[in-house]
mmJSON file of the N, C-alpha and C atoms, coordinates in Angstrom:
{"data_MODEL":{"atom_site":{
"group_PDB":["ATOM","ATOM","ATOM","ATOM","ATOM","ATOM","ATOM","ATOM","ATOM","ATOM","ATOM","ATOM","ATOM","ATOM","ATOM","ATOM","ATOM","ATOM","ATOM","ATOM","ATOM","ATOM","ATOM","ATOM","ATOM","ATOM","ATOM","ATOM","ATOM","ATOM","ATOM","ATOM","ATOM","ATOM","ATOM","ATOM","ATOM","ATOM","ATOM","ATOM","ATOM","ATOM","ATOM","ATOM","ATOM","ATOM","ATOM","ATOM","ATOM","ATOM","ATOM","ATOM","ATOM","ATOM","ATOM","ATOM","ATOM","ATOM","ATOM","ATOM","ATOM","ATOM","ATOM","ATOM","ATOM","ATOM","ATOM","ATOM","ATOM","ATOM","ATOM","ATOM","ATOM","ATOM","ATOM","ATOM","ATOM","ATOM","ATOM","ATOM","ATOM","ATOM","ATOM","ATOM","ATOM","ATOM","ATOM","ATOM","ATOM","ATOM","ATOM","ATOM","ATOM","ATOM","ATOM","ATOM","ATOM","ATOM","ATOM","ATOM","ATOM","ATOM","ATOM","ATOM","ATOM","ATOM","ATOM","ATOM","ATOM","ATOM","ATOM","ATOM","ATOM","ATOM","ATOM","ATOM","ATOM","ATOM","ATOM","ATOM","ATOM","ATOM","ATOM","ATOM","ATOM","ATOM","ATOM","ATOM","ATOM","ATOM","ATOM","ATOM","ATOM","ATOM","ATOM","ATOM","ATOM","ATOM","ATOM","ATOM","ATOM","ATOM","ATOM","ATOM","ATOM","ATOM","ATOM","ATOM","ATOM","ATOM","ATOM","ATOM","ATOM","ATOM","ATOM","ATOM","ATOM","ATOM","ATOM","ATOM","ATOM","ATOM","ATOM","ATOM","ATOM","ATOM","ATOM","ATOM","ATOM","ATOM","ATOM","ATOM","ATOM","ATOM","ATOM","ATOM","ATOM","ATOM","ATOM","ATOM","ATOM","ATOM","ATOM","ATOM","ATOM","ATOM"],
"id":[1,2,3,4,5,6,7,8,9,10,11,12,13,14,15,16,17,18,19,20,21,22,23,24,25,26,27,28,29,30,31,32,33,34,35,36,37,38,39,40,41,42,43,44,45,46,47,48,49,50,51,52,53,54,55,56,57,58,59,60,61,62,63,64,65,66,67,68,69,70,71,72,73,74,75,76,77,78,79,80,81,82,83,84,85,86,87,88,89,90,91,92,93,94,95,96,97,98,99,100,101,102,103,104,105,106,107,108,109,110,111,112,113,114,115,116,117,118,119,120,121,122,123,124,125,126,127,128,129,130,131,132,133,134,135,136,137,138,139,140,141,142,143,144,145,146,147,148,149,150,151,152,153,154,155,156,157,158,159,160,161,162,163,164,165,166,167,168,169,170,171,172,173,174,175,176,177,178,179,180,181,182,183,184,185,186],
"type_symbol":["N","C","C","N","C","C","N","C","C","N","C","C","N","C","C","N","C","C","N","C","C","N","C","C","N","C","C","N","C","C","N","C","C","N","C","C","N","C","C","N","C","C","N","C","C","N","C","C","N","C","C","N","C","C","N","C","C","N","C","C","N","C","C","N","C","C","N","C","C","N","C","C","N","C","C","N","C","C","N","C","C","N","C","C","N","C","C","N","C","C","N","C","C","N","C","C","N","C","C","N","C","C","N","C","C","N","C","C","N","C","C","N","C","C","N","C","C","N","C","C","N","C","C","N","C","C","N","C","C","N","C","C","N","C","C","N","C","C","N","C","C","N","C","C","N","C","C","N","C","C","N","C","C","N","C","C","N","C","C","N","C","C","N","C","C","N","C","C","N","C","C","N","C","C","N","C","C","N","C","C","N","C","C","N","C","C"],
"label_atom_id":["N","CA","C","N","CA","C","N","CA","C","N","CA","C","N","CA","C","N","CA","C","N","CA","C","N","CA","C","N","CA","C","N","CA","C","N","CA","C","N","CA","C","N","CA","C","N","CA","C","N","CA","C","N","CA","C","N","CA","C","N","CA","C","N","CA","C","N","CA","C","N","CA","C","N","CA","C","N","CA","C","N","CA","C","N","CA","C","N","CA","C","N","CA","C","N","CA","C","N","CA","C","N","CA","C","N","CA","C","N","CA","C","N","CA","C","N","CA","C","N","CA","C","N","CA","C","N","CA","C","N","CA","C","N","CA","C","N","CA","C","N","CA","C","N","CA","C","N","CA","C","N","CA","C","N","CA","C","N","CA","C","N","CA","C","N","CA","C","N","CA","C","N","CA","C","N","CA","C","N","CA","C","N","CA","C","N","CA","C","N","CA","C","N","CA","C","N","CA","C","N","CA","C","N","CA","C","N","CA","C","N","CA","C","N","CA","C"],
"label_alt_id":[null,null,null,null,null,null,null,null,null,null,null,null,null,null,null,null,null,null,null,null,null,null,null,null,null,null,null,null,null,null,null,null,null,null,null,null,null,null,null,null,null,null,null,null,null,null,null,null,null,null,null,null,null,null,null,null,null,null,null,null,null,null,null,null,null,null,null,null,null,null,null,null,null,null,null,null,null,null,null,null,null,null,null,null,null,null,null,null,null,null,null,null,null,null,null,null,null,null,null,null,null,null,null,null,null,null,null,null,null,null,null,null,null,null,null,null,null,null,null,null,null,null,null,null,null,null,null,null,null,null,null,null,null,null,null,null,null,null,null,null,null,null,null,null,null,null,null,null,null,null,null,null,null,null,null,null,null,null,null,null,null,null,null,null,null,null,null,null,null,null,null,null,null,null,null,null,null,null,null,null,null,null,null,null,null,null],
"label_comp_id":["UNK","UNK","UNK","UNK","UNK","UNK","UNK","UNK","UNK","UNK","UNK","UNK","UNK","UNK","UNK","UNK","UNK","UNK","UNK","UNK","UNK","UNK","UNK","UNK","UNK","UNK","UNK","UNK","UNK","UNK","UNK","UNK","UNK","UNK","UNK","UNK","UNK","UNK","UNK","UNK","UNK","UNK","UNK","UNK","UNK","UNK","UNK","UNK","UNK","UNK","UNK","UNK","UNK","UNK","UNK","UNK","UNK","UNK","UNK","UNK","UNK","UNK","UNK","UNK","UNK","UNK","UNK","UNK","UNK","UNK","UNK","UNK","UNK","UNK","UNK","UNK","UNK","UNK","UNK","UNK","UNK","UNK","UNK","UNK","UNK","UNK","UNK","UNK","UNK","UNK","UNK","UNK","UNK","UNK","UNK","UNK","UNK","UNK","UNK","UNK","UNK","UNK","UNK","UNK","UNK","UNK","UNK","UNK","UNK","UNK","UNK","UNK","UNK","UNK","UNK","UNK","UNK","UNK","UNK","UNK","UNK","UNK","UNK","UNK","UNK","UNK","UNK","UNK","UNK","UNK","UNK","UNK","UNK","UNK","UNK","UNK","UNK","UNK","UNK","UNK","UNK","UNK","UNK","UNK","UNK","UNK","UNK","UNK","UNK","UNK","UNK","UNK","UNK","UNK","UNK","UNK","UNK","UNK","UNK","UNK","UNK","UNK","UNK","UNK","UNK","UNK","UNK","UNK","UNK","UNK","UNK","UNK","UNK","UNK","UNK","UNK","UNK","UNK","UNK","UNK","UNK","UNK","UNK","UNK","UNK","UNK"],
"label_asym_id":["A","A","A","A","A","A","A","A","A","A","A","A","A","A","A","A","A","A","A","A","A","A","A","A","A","A","A","A","A","A","A","A","A","A","A","A","A","A","A","A","A","A","A","A","A","A","A","A","A","A","A","A","A","A","A","A","A","A","A","A","A","A","A","A","A","A","A","A","A","A","A","A","A","A","A","A","A","A","A","A","A","A","A","A","A","A","A","A","A","A","A","A","A","A","A","A","A","A","A","A","A","A","A","A","A","A","A","A","A","A","A","A","A","A","A","A","A","A","A","A","A","A","A","A","A","A","A","A","A","A","A","A","A","A","A","A","A","A","A","A","A","A","A","A","A","A","A","A","A","A","A","A","A","A","A","A","A","A","A","A","A","A","A","A","A","A","A","A","A","A","A","A","A","A","A","A","A","A","A","A","A","A","A","A","A","A"],
"label_entity_id":["1","1","1","1","1","1","1","1","1","1","1","1","1","1","1","1","1","1","1","1","1","1","1","1","1","1","1","1","1","1","1","1","1","1","1","1","1","1","1","1","1","1","1","1","1","1","1","1","1","1","1","1","1","1","1","1","1","1","1","1","1","1","1","1","1","1","1","1","1","1","1","1","1","1","1","1","1","1","1","1","1","1","1","1","1","1","1","1","1","1","1","1","1","1","1","1","1","1","1","1","1","1","1","1","1","1","1","1","1","1","1","1","1","1","1","1","1","1","1","1","1","1","1","1","1","1","1","1","1","1","1","1","1","1","1","1","1","1","1","1","1","1","1","1","1","1","1","1","1","1","1","1","1","1","1","1","1","1","1","1","1","1","1","1","1","1","1","1","1","1","1","1","1","1","1","1","1","1","1","1","1","1","1","1","1","1"],
"label_seq_id":[1,1,1,2,2,2,3,3,3,4,4,4,5,5,5,6,6,6,7,7,7,8,8,8,9,9,9,10,10,10,11,11,11,12,12,12,13,13,13,14,14,14,15,15,15,16,16,16,17,17,17,18,18,18,19,19,19,20,20,20,21,21,21,22,22,22,23,23,23,24,24,24,25,25,25,26,26,26,27,27,27,28,28,28,29,29,29,30,30,30,31,31,31,32,32,32,33,33,33,34,34,34,35,35,35,36,36,36,37,37,37,38,38,38,39,39,39,40,40,40,41,41,41,42,42,42,43,43,43,44,44,44,45,45,45,46,46,46,47,47,47,48,48,48,49,49,49,50,50,50,51,51,51,52,52,52,53,53,53,54,54,54,55,55,55,56,56,56,57,57,57,58,58,58,59,59,59,60,60,60,61,61,61,62,62,62],
"pdbx_PDB_ins_code":[null,null,null,null,null,null,null,null,null,null,null,null,null,null,null,null,null,null,null,null,null,null,null,null,null,null,null,null,null,null,null,null,null,null,null,null,null,null,null,null,null,null,null,null,null,null,null,null,null,null,null,null,null,null,null,null,null,null,null,null,null,null,null,null,null,null,null,null,null,null,null,null,null,null,null,null,null,null,null,null,null,null,null,null,null,null,null,null,null,null,null,null,null,null,null,null,null,null,null,null,null,null,null,null,null,null,null,null,null,null,null,null,null,null,null,null,null,null,null,null,null,null,null,null,null,null,null,null,null,null,null,null,null,null,null,null,null,null,null,null,null,null,null,null,null,null,null,null,null,null,null,null,null,null,null,null,null,null,null,null,null,null,null,null,null,null,null,null,null,null,null,null,null,null,null,null,null,null,null,null,null,null,null,null,null,null],
"Cartn_x":[0.757,-0.114,0.76,0.414,1.329,0.456,1.51,0.91,1.573,0.731,0.984,0.379,1.317,0.497,-0.462,-0.393,-1.584,-2.594,-2.345,-3.509,-2.935,-4.021,-3.578,-4.337,-3.487,-3.922,-3.937,-4.839,-4.734,-4.77,-3.965,-3.603,-4.96,-5.697,-7.032,-6.96,-7.865,-7.872,-8.72,-9.184,-9.906,-10.969,-11.644,-13.058,-12.7,-11.489,-11.226,-10.836,-11.023,-10.717,-11.698,-11.505,-12.226,-12.324,-13.68,-13.622,-14.141,-14.313,-14.587,-13.088,-12.333,-10.589,-10.265,-10.731,-10.093,-10.888,-9.882,-10.009,-10.217,-10.928,-11.181,-10.857,-10.936,-10.704,-11.55,-11.906,-12.705,-11.469,-12.185,-11.655,-12.229,-11.339,-11.739,-11.92,-10.452,-10.397,-9.705,-9.647,-9.021,-7.498,-7.286,-5.718,-5.186,-5.796,-5.331,-4.197,-3.262,-2.272,-2.217,-1.887,-2.125,-0.668,-0.353,1.023,0.628,0.852,0.882,2.033,2.617,3.832,3.752,4.657,5.05,6.197,6.923,8.11,7.748,6.869,6.211,5.504,5.626,5.187,5.835,4.754,5.55,4.405,4.623,4.243,5.037,4.231,4.616,5.075,6.612,6.616,6.184,5.268,4.351,5.145,6.771,7.896,8.131,8.835,9.498,8.605,7.494,6.752,7.286,8.442,9.226,8.675,9.075,8.479,9.126,8.507,9.125,9.149,9.971,9.703,10.283,9.356,10.005,9.547,9.759,9.202,8.697,7.248,6.443,5.769,6.175,5.706,4.827,3.635,2.513,2.223,2.486,2.367,1.456,0.515,-0.397,-1.331,-1.569,-2.675,-3.847,-5.219,-6.185,-6.884],
"Cartn_y":[-1.058,-0.011,1.281,2.22,3.482,4.598,5.093,6.404,7.501,8.643,10.044,10.919,11.571,12.984,12.362,11.322,10.864,9.985,9.855,9.284,7.607,6.884,5.5,5.146,4.642,4.239,2.688,1.808,0.398,0.387,-0.705,-1.211,-2.243,-2.095,-2.969,-3.273,-4.148,-4.749,-3.308,-3.55,-2.94,-2.266,-3.059,-2.613,-1.403,-1.198,-0.184,1.053,1.416,2.59,3.652,4.629,5.911,6.577,6.323,6.681,8.235,8.967,10.29,11.151,10.164,10.924,10.897,10.207,9.943,11.083,11.781,12.537,11.678,12.406,11.881,12.571,12.366,13.055,12.418,13.514,12.984,12.129,11.07,10.162,10.583,11.218,11.557,11.06,9.897,9.332,7.985,6.848,5.675,5.834,7.074,7.236,8.353,8.352,9.651,8.906,9.806,9.38,10.467,9.951,10.566,10.558,11.755,11.923,12.991,12.245,12.944,13.431,14.178,14.56,15.426,15.085,16.069,15.939,16.932,16.801,16.98,17.177,17.312,16.172,15.015,13.596,13.485,13.258,12.932,11.89,10.983,9.906,9.68,8.951,8.46,6.924,6.824,5.297,4.483,3.482,2.639,1.804,1.729,0.642,1.823,3.052,4.06,5.097,5.257,6.516,7.976,7.786,9.057,9.449,10.8,10.962,10.644,10.006,9.765,10.837,11.365,12.307,12.249,11.96,11.729,12.525,12.356,12.806,11.868,12.006,10.905,11.202,10.122,10.331,9.123,9.539,8.603,8.618,7.503,7.694,6.379,6.737,5.452,5.72,4.89,4.967,4.172,4.85,4.096,3.363],
"Cartn_z":[0.024,-0.105,0.003,-0.913,-1.127,0.067,0.759,1.784,1.078,0.983,0.45,1.28,1.917,2.729,3.595,4.129,5.203,4.368,3.159,2.484,2.121,2.099,2.008,0.726,-0.16,-1.699,-1.7,-1.99,-2.082,-3.539,-4.155,-5.177,-5.414,-6.342,-6.536,-8.134,-8.487,-10.053,-10.818,-11.982,-12.579,-12.298,-11.411,-10.953,-9.955,-9.152,-8.506,-9.074,-10.635,-11.434,-11.042,-10.723,-10.587,-11.873,-12.801,-13.865,-14.04,-12.804,-12.774,-12.615,-12.383,-12.49,-14.204,-15.042,-16.054,-17.063,-17.773,-18.992,-20.268,-21.051,-22.694,-23.568,-24.715,-26.057,-27.174,-28.152,-29.205,-30.004,-30.7,-31.754,-33.114,-33.928,-35.267,-36.533,-36.42,-37.496,-37.23,-37.847,-37.686,-37.99,-38.635,-38.836,-38.064,-37.036,-35.99,-34.797,-34.907,-34.123,-33.099,-31.612,-30.637,-30.031,-29.169,-28.325,-27.484,-26.249,-24.897,-24.236,-24.027,-23.37,-21.917,-21.203,-20.193,-19.518,-19.157,-18.449,-16.891,-16.311,-15.174,-14.626,-14.948,-14.25,-13.02,-11.923,-10.758,-10.266,-9.117,-8.619,-7.113,-6.41,-4.904,-5.144,-4.942,-4.885,-3.778,-4.318,-3.565,-2.301,-2.665,-1.824,-0.505,-1.085,-0.395,0.321,-0.183,-0.31,-0.51,-1.214,-1.651,-3.322,-3.571,-4.757,-5.976,-7.161,-8.337,-9.507,-10.044,-10.87,-12.335,-13.65,-14.769,-16.023,-17.216,-18.205,-18.875,-19.321,-19.711,-21.305,-21.889,-23.158,-23.712,-24.18,-24.684,-25.839,-27.011,-28.197,-28.601,-29.554,-29.961,-31.262,-31.858,-32.744,-32.146,-32.172,-31.361,-32.809],
"occupancy":[1.0,1.0,1.0,1.0,1.0,1.0,1.0,1.0,1.0,1.0,1.0,1.0,1.0,1.0,1.0,1.0,1.0,1.0,1.0,1.0,1.0,1.0,1.0,1.0,1.0,1.0,1.0,1.0,1.0,1.0,1.0,1.0,1.0,1.0,1.0,1.0,1.0,1.0,1.0,1.0,1.0,1.0,1.0,1.0,1.0,1.0,1.0,1.0,1.0,1.0,1.0,1.0,1.0,1.0,1.0,1.0,1.0,1.0,1.0,1.0,1.0,1.0,1.0,1.0,1.0,1.0,1.0,1.0,1.0,1.0,1.0,1.0,1.0,1.0,1.0,1.0,1.0,1.0,1.0,1.0,1.0,1.0,1.0,1.0,1.0,1.0,1.0,1.0,1.0,1.0,1.0,1.0,1.0,1.0,1.0,1.0,1.0,1.0,1.0,1.0,1.0,1.0,1.0,1.0,1.0,1.0,1.0,1.0,1.0,1.0,1.0,1.0,1.0,1.0,1.0,1.0,1.0,1.0,1.0,1.0,1.0,1.0,1.0,1.0,1.0,1.0,1.0,1.0,1.0,1.0,1.0,1.0,1.0,1.0,1.0,1.0,1.0,1.0,1.0,1.0,1.0,1.0,1.0,1.0,1.0,1.0,1.0,1.0,1.0,1.0,1.0,1.0,1.0,1.0,1.0,1.0,1.0,1.0,1.0,1.0,1.0,1.0,1.0,1.0,1.0,1.0,1.0,1.0,1.0,1.0,1.0,1.0,1.0,1.0,1.0,1.0,1.0,1.0,1.0,1.0,1.0,1.0,1.0,1.0,1.0,1.0],
"B_iso_or_equiv":[0.0,0.0,0.0,0.0,0.0,0.0,0.0,0.0,0.0,0.0,0.0,0.0,0.0,0.0,0.0,0.0,0.0,0.0,0.0,0.0,0.0,0.0,0.0,0.0,0.0,0.0,0.0,0.0,0.0,0.0,0.0,0.0,0.0,0.0,0.0,0.0,0.0,0.0,0.0,0.0,0.0,0.0,0.0,0.0,0.0,0.0,0.0,0.0,0.0,0.0,0.0,0.0,0.0,0.0,0.0,0.0,0.0,0.0,0.0,0.0,0.0,0.0,0.0,0.0,0.0,0.0,0.0,0.0,0.0,0.0,0.0,0.0,0.0,0.0,0.0,0.0,0.0,0.0,0.0,0.0,0.0,0.0,0.0,0.0,0.0,0.0,0.0,0.0,0.0,0.0,0.0,0.0,0.0,0.0,0.0,0.0,0.0,0.0,0.0,0.0,0.0,0.0,0.0,0.0,0.0,0.0,0.0,0.0,0.0,0.0,0.0,0.0,0.0,0.0,0.0,0.0,0.0,0.0,0.0,0.0,0.0,0.0,0.0,0.0,0.0,0.0,0.0,0.0,0.0,0.0,0.0,0.0,0.0,0.0,0.0,0.0,0.0,0.0,0.0,0.0,0.0,0.0,0.0,0.0,0.0,0.0,0.0,0.0,0.0,0.0,0.0,0.0,0.0,0.0,0.0,0.0,0.0,0.0,0.0,0.0,0.0,0.0,0.0,0.0,0.0,0.0,0.0,0.0,0.0,0.0,0.0,0.0,0.0,0.0,0.0,0.0,0.0,0.0,0.0,0.0,0.0,0.0,0.0,0.0,0.0,0.0],
"pdbx_formal_charge":[null,null,null,null,null,null,null,null,null,null,null,null,null,null,null,null,null,null,null,null,null,null,null,null,null,null,null,null,null,null,null,null,null,null,null,null,null,null,null,null,null,null,null,null,null,null,null,null,null,null,null,null,null,null,null,null,null,null,null,null,null,null,null,null,null,null,null,null,null,null,null,null,null,null,null,null,null,null,null,null,null,null,null,null,null,null,null,null,null,null,null,null,null,null,null,null,null,null,null,null,null,null,null,null,null,null,null,null,null,null,null,null,null,null,null,null,null,null,null,null,null,null,null,null,null,null,null,null,null,null,null,null,null,null,null,null,null,null,null,null,null,null,null,null,null,null,null,null,null,null,null,null,null,null,null,null,null,null,null,null,null,null,null,null,null,null,null,null,null,null,null,null,null,null,null,null,null,null,null,null,null,null,null,null,null,null],
"auth_seq_id":[1,1,1,2,2,2,3,3,3,4,4,4,5,5,5,6,6,6,7,7,7,8,8,8,9,9,9,10,10,10,11,11,11,12,12,12,13,13,13,14,14,14,15,15,15,16,16,16,17,17,17,18,18,18,19,19,19,20,20,20,21,21,21,22,22,22,23,23,23,24,24,24,25,25,25,26,26,26,27,27,27,28,28,28,29,29,29,30,30,30,31,31,31,32,32,32,33,33,33,34,34,34,35,35,35,36,36,36,37,37,37,38,38,38,39,39,39,40,40,40,41,41,41,42,42,42,43,43,43,44,44,44,45,45,45,46,46,46,47,47,47,48,48,48,49,49,49,50,50,50,51,51,51,52,52,52,53,53,53,54,54,54,55,55,55,56,56,56,57,57,57,58,58,58,59,59,59,60,60,60,61,61,61,62,62,62],
"auth_comp_id":["UNK","UNK","UNK","UNK","UNK","UNK","UNK","UNK","UNK","UNK","UNK","UNK","UNK","UNK","UNK","UNK","UNK","UNK","UNK","UNK","UNK","UNK","UNK","UNK","UNK","UNK","UNK","UNK","UNK","UNK","UNK","UNK","UNK","UNK","UNK","UNK","UNK","UNK","UNK","UNK","UNK","UNK","UNK","UNK","UNK","UNK","UNK","UNK","UNK","UNK","UNK","UNK","UNK","UNK","UNK","UNK","UNK","UNK","UNK","UNK","UNK","UNK","UNK","UNK","UNK","UNK","UNK","UNK","UNK","UNK","UNK","UNK","UNK","UNK","UNK","UNK","UNK","UNK","UNK","UNK","UNK","UNK","UNK","UNK","UNK","UNK","UNK","UNK","UNK","UNK","UNK","UNK","UNK","UNK","UNK","UNK","UNK","UNK","UNK","UNK","UNK","UNK","UNK","UNK","UNK","UNK","UNK","UNK","UNK","UNK","UNK","UNK","UNK","UNK","UNK","UNK","UNK","UNK","UNK","UNK","UNK","UNK","UNK","UNK","UNK","UNK","UNK","UNK","UNK","UNK","UNK","UNK","UNK","UNK","UNK","UNK","UNK","UNK","UNK","UNK","UNK","UNK","UNK","UNK","UNK","UNK","UNK","UNK","UNK","UNK","UNK","UNK","UNK","UNK","UNK","UNK","UNK","UNK","UNK","UNK","UNK","UNK","UNK","UNK","UNK","UNK","UNK","UNK","UNK","UNK","UNK","UNK","UNK","UNK","UNK","UNK","UNK","UNK","UNK","UNK","UNK","UNK","UNK","UNK","UNK","UNK"],
"auth_asym_id":["A","A","A","A","A","A","A","A","A","A","A","A","A","A","A","A","A","A","A","A","A","A","A","A","A","A","A","A","A","A","A","A","A","A","A","A","A","A","A","A","A","A","A","A","A","A","A","A","A","A","A","A","A","A","A","A","A","A","A","A","A","A","A","A","A","A","A","A","A","A","A","A","A","A","A","A","A","A","A","A","A","A","A","A","A","A","A","A","A","A","A","A","A","A","A","A","A","A","A","A","A","A","A","A","A","A","A","A","A","A","A","A","A","A","A","A","A","A","A","A","A","A","A","A","A","A","A","A","A","A","A","A","A","A","A","A","A","A","A","A","A","A","A","A","A","A","A","A","A","A","A","A","A","A","A","A","A","A","A","A","A","A","A","A","A","A","A","A","A","A","A","A","A","A","A","A","A","A","A","A","A","A","A","A","A","A"],
"auth_atom_id":["N","CA","C","N","CA","C","N","CA","C","N","CA","C","N","CA","C","N","CA","C","N","CA","C","N","CA","C","N","CA","C","N","CA","C","N","CA","C","N","CA","C","N","CA","C","N","CA","C","N","CA","C","N","CA","C","N","CA","C","N","CA","C","N","CA","C","N","CA","C","N","CA","C","N","CA","C","N","CA","C","N","CA","C","N","CA","C","N","CA","C","N","CA","C","N","CA","C","N","CA","C","N","CA","C","N","CA","C","N","CA","C","N","CA","C","N","CA","C","N","CA","C","N","CA","C","N","CA","C","N","CA","C","N","CA","C","N","CA","C","N","CA","C","N","CA","C","N","CA","C","N","CA","C","N","CA","C","N","CA","C","N","CA","C","N","CA","C","N","CA","C","N","CA","C","N","CA","C","N","CA","C","N","CA","C","N","CA","C","N","CA","C","N","CA","C","N","CA","C","N","CA","C","N","CA","C","N","CA","C","N","CA","C","N","CA","C"],
"pdbx_PDB_model_num":[1,1,1,1,1,1,1,1,1,1,1,1,1,1,1,1,1,1,1,1,1,1,1,1,1,1,1,1,1,1,1,1,1,1,1,1,1,1,1,1,1,1,1,1,1,1,1,1,1,1,1,1,1,1,1,1,1,1,1,1,1,1,1,1,1,1,1,1,1,1,1,1,1,1,1,1,1,1,1,1,1,1,1,1,1,1,1,1,1,1,1,1,1,1,1,1,1,1,1,1,1,1,1,1,1,1,1,1,1,1,1,1,1,1,1,1,1,1,1,1,1,1,1,1,1,1,1,1,1,1,1,1,1,1,1,1,1,1,1,1,1,1,1,1,1,1,1,1,1,1,1,1,1,1,1,1,1,1,1,1,1,1,1,1,1,1,1,1,1,1,1,1,1,1,1,1,1,1,1,1,1,1,1,1,1,1]
}}}
C-alpha cells in the first residue's frame, strides 16, 4: 500500500478504477495519431513513499 501525505491508496484491479478521474478526448478518424507528453510527471513510490519524478511520453494509434 502506498502512503502519500497521510492518505492510503490500495492497489486494486480494474474494478477499482475511478472513472470520474479520467479525462477523455474525441476520436476523429481511424488514422489518428495521438501523442501526449509532459516533463512534469510525478508519482509516489509505493515502496518507499518518496516522490518519483519523470518525463512521460505516450504515443499510439487508437
